[in-house]
C-alpha positions as CSV (number, residue, x, y, z in Angstrom):
1,X,68.0,104.3,81.3
2,X,66.5,101.3,80.1
3,X,66.9,98.5,82.5
4,X,68.6,95.6,80.8
5,X,67.2,92.1,81.1
6,X,69.2,89.2,82.7
7,X,67.1,86.5,80.7
8,X,68.7,84.4,78.2
9,X,65.5,83.5,76.5
10,X,63.5,86.7,75.7
11,X,59.7,86.4,76.8
12,X,57.2,86.4,74.0
13,X,53.9,88.7,73.9
14,X,51.0,87.6,75.6
15,X,48.4,86.1,73.8
16,X,45.0,88.0,73.2
17,X,42.7,86.3,76.3
18,X,39.0,86.9,76.6
19,X,38.0,85.3,80.1
20,X,34.6,83.4,79.6
21,X,32.0,83.7,82.1
22,X,30.1,80.8,81.1
23,X,31.2,76.9,82.4
24,X,33.8,74.8,81.3
25,X,32.1,72.8,78.8
26,X,30.4,75.6,77.4
27,X,33.9,78.1,77.3
28,X,35.5,75.1,75.3
29,X,32.5,74.6,72.8
30,X,32.3,78.5,72.3
31,X,35.6,78.8,71.1
32,X,36.4,75.5,69.9
33,X,38.7,73.1,71.6
34,X,41.5,73.1,69.3
35,X,41.5,76.9,69.3
36,X,41.3,77.0,73.2
37,X,44.3,74.3,73.6
38,X,46.6,75.5,71.0
39,X,45.9,79.2,71.1
40,X,45.1,79.5,74.7
41,X,41.8,82.0,73.9
42,X,40.1,81.4,77.4
43,X,41.2,80.3,80.9
44,X,40.3,76.9,80.0
45,X,43.4,76.0,77.7
46,X,44.9,73.7,80.0
47,X,41.5,71.6,80.7
48,X,41.2,71.4,76.8
49,X,44.8,70.3,76.5
50,X,44.2,67.5,78.9
51,X,41.0,66.5,77.2
52,X,43.3,66.2,73.6
53,X,45.9,64.1,75.7
54,X,43.1,61.8,76.7
55,X,42.0,61.6,73.1
56,X,45.4,61.0,71.7
57,X,46.0,58.3,74.3
58,X,42.9,56.6,73.8
59,X,43.4,56.7,69.5
60,X,47.2,55.1,70.6
61,X,45.8,52.3,73.1
62,X,43.0,51.5,70.2
63,X,45.8,51.3,67.6
64,X,48.1,49.1,69.8
65,X,44.9,47.0,70.6
66,X,44.3,46.3,67.1
67,X,47.8,45.7,66.1
68,X,48.4,43.1,69.2
69,X,45.3,41.2,67.9
70,X,46.5,40.8,64.2
């Protein structure tokens, strides 16, 4: 008999994951920063997401600075 799951939200299948033997920078550049951040293709996904967060925050800051100077 199969066990009944008590989870309300079913877990999704795990994505394909290739562990990189290279450094963090090389691992991000090999697979592409967007692919690593959004598809989690290697173990540096959280690092890539933080880099994207800083990029978005920097662009927002520059945009707001330009608006404040007008």
